[in-house]
C-alpha positions in Angstrom: 15.9 49.5 -2.7 17.0 47.4 -5.3 16.1 43.7 -6.4 17.4 40.8 -7.8 16.8 38.0 -9.1 18.7 35.3 -7.7 19.3 31.5 -9.3 18.9 28.8 -6.4 18.1 25.1 -5.7 14.2 25.4 -6.6 13.4 22.8 -2.9 15.1 25.1 -0.2 16.4 23.2 2.5 14.0 23.7 5.3 15.5 23.3 9.1 14.1 20.4 10.7 12.2 22.8 13.9 10.7 24.5 11.3 8.9 21.7 9.6 8.0 19.7 13.1 6.3 23.1 14.0 4.6 23.1 11.2 3.5 19.3 11.4 2.7 19.8 15.4 0.3 23.1 14.1 -1.4 20.7 11.5 -2.2 18.4 14.2 -3.0 20.7 16.6 -5.4 22.5 14.5 -6.1 19.0 12.7 -7.8 17.9 16.7 -9.5 20.9 16.9 -11.5 20.9 14.1 -12.1 16.9 14.8 -13.6 18.3 18.3 -15.0 21.3 17.0 -17.2 19.4 14.6 -18.0 16.0 17.6 -19.3 18.1 20.1 -20.0 20.7 17.8 -18.8 23.4 20.0 -15.9 25.7 19.2 -12.7 25.1 19.9 -10.2 28.4 21.2 -6.7 27.2 20.5 -5.5 30.7 21.2 -3.5 31.0 24.8 -3.7 35.2 24.4 -7.3 35.0 23.4 -7.9 32.6 26.6 -5.2 34.9 29.0 -6.2 38.3 28.5 -9.6 37.5 26.6 -8.7 39.7 23.1 -8.0 38.4 20.3 -3.9 38.6 19.1 -2.7 39.7 16.5 -3.0 36.8 14.0 -6.4 35.1 15.5 -8.8 34.3 12.8 -5.8 32.8 10.4 -6.9 29.4 10.6 -10.3 29.6 10.6 -8.9 31.8 7.3 -6.9 28.4 5.9 -10.1 26.4 6.7 -11.6 28.8 4.6 -9.4 28.7 1.9 -10.0 24.8 2.0 -13.0 25.6 1.2 -12.3 27.5 -1.9 -14.3 30.5 0.0 -10.8 33.6 -1.0 -13.4 36.2 0.3 -14.0 35.0 4.1 -11.0 33.6 4.2 -9.7 37.2 3.3 -12.1 38.9 6.6 -11.2 36.4 8.8 -7.5 37.9 8.8 -6.2 40.5 6.0 -2.6 40.4 6.6 -1.8 37.2 7.2 -4.3 36.0 4.2 -2.6 38.9 1.9 1.4 37.7 3.0 0.5 34.4 2.4 -0.7 35.0 -1.2 3.1 36.4 -1.3 4.5 33.7 -0.1 2.8 31.3 -2.0 2.9 33.3 -5.0 7.1 33.6 -4.2 7.5 30.5 -3.6 5.4 28.7 -6.3 8.0 31.3 -8.2 11.1 29.5 -6.8 9.5 26.0 -7.6 8.9 26.8 -10.7 11.8 29.1 -11.7 14.4 27.9 -9.7 15.2 31.9 -8.5 13.9 33.9 -5.6 14.2 37.5 -5.6 16.6 39.0 -3.3 16.1 42.8 -2.1 18.1 45.2 -0.1 17.3 48.3 1.2 19.7 51.3 2.8 19.6 52.6 6.6 16.6 54.7 6.0 14.1 52.7 4.0 14.9 49.7 6.5 13.5 52.0 8.9 10.7 52.8 6.4 10.0 49.4 5.9 9.3 48.6 9.8 7.9 51.2 10.5 5.0 50.5 8.2 5.1 46.3 9.1 4.5 47.7 12.5 1.5 49.9 11.2 0.0 47.5 9.3 0.3 45.1 12.4 -1.2 47.2 14.8 -3.4 48.7 12.0 -5.2 44.4 11.5 -4.9 43.2 15.1 -7.0 46.6 15.7 -9.3 44.9 12.9 -9.4 41.7 14.1 -10.5 43.1 18.5 -13.3 45.3 16.0 -15.0 42.7 13.4 -13.7 38.7 14.2 -12.6 39.1 18.3 
């Protein structure tokens, strides 16, 4: 595994579709939070959960983000640990890019890449079991 710091533009070129998806998600979450506070009933946005009655691997992420905005980081972590940690890491990487105009390039051998994929799938499955058992 090799790490290399590369000089880049401070702000990345965001694809238009990604900006639209994020804005739509924010609008949907805002509407759900607004409806939840007005009606007093929880508004469930997870389509996977509505169909299967089982929480998806990302269930709890919206509640986690809302907890972060309230300053309750422990509760945010407890809603979905993997997404909380991933978001924290990406925030550090993006902050470093804005502050220092550098990014990290990582290169893996084929064997290392297989290990990385196995580790990621394992972490996702463990997190999903946690979400089903604890947050569900």
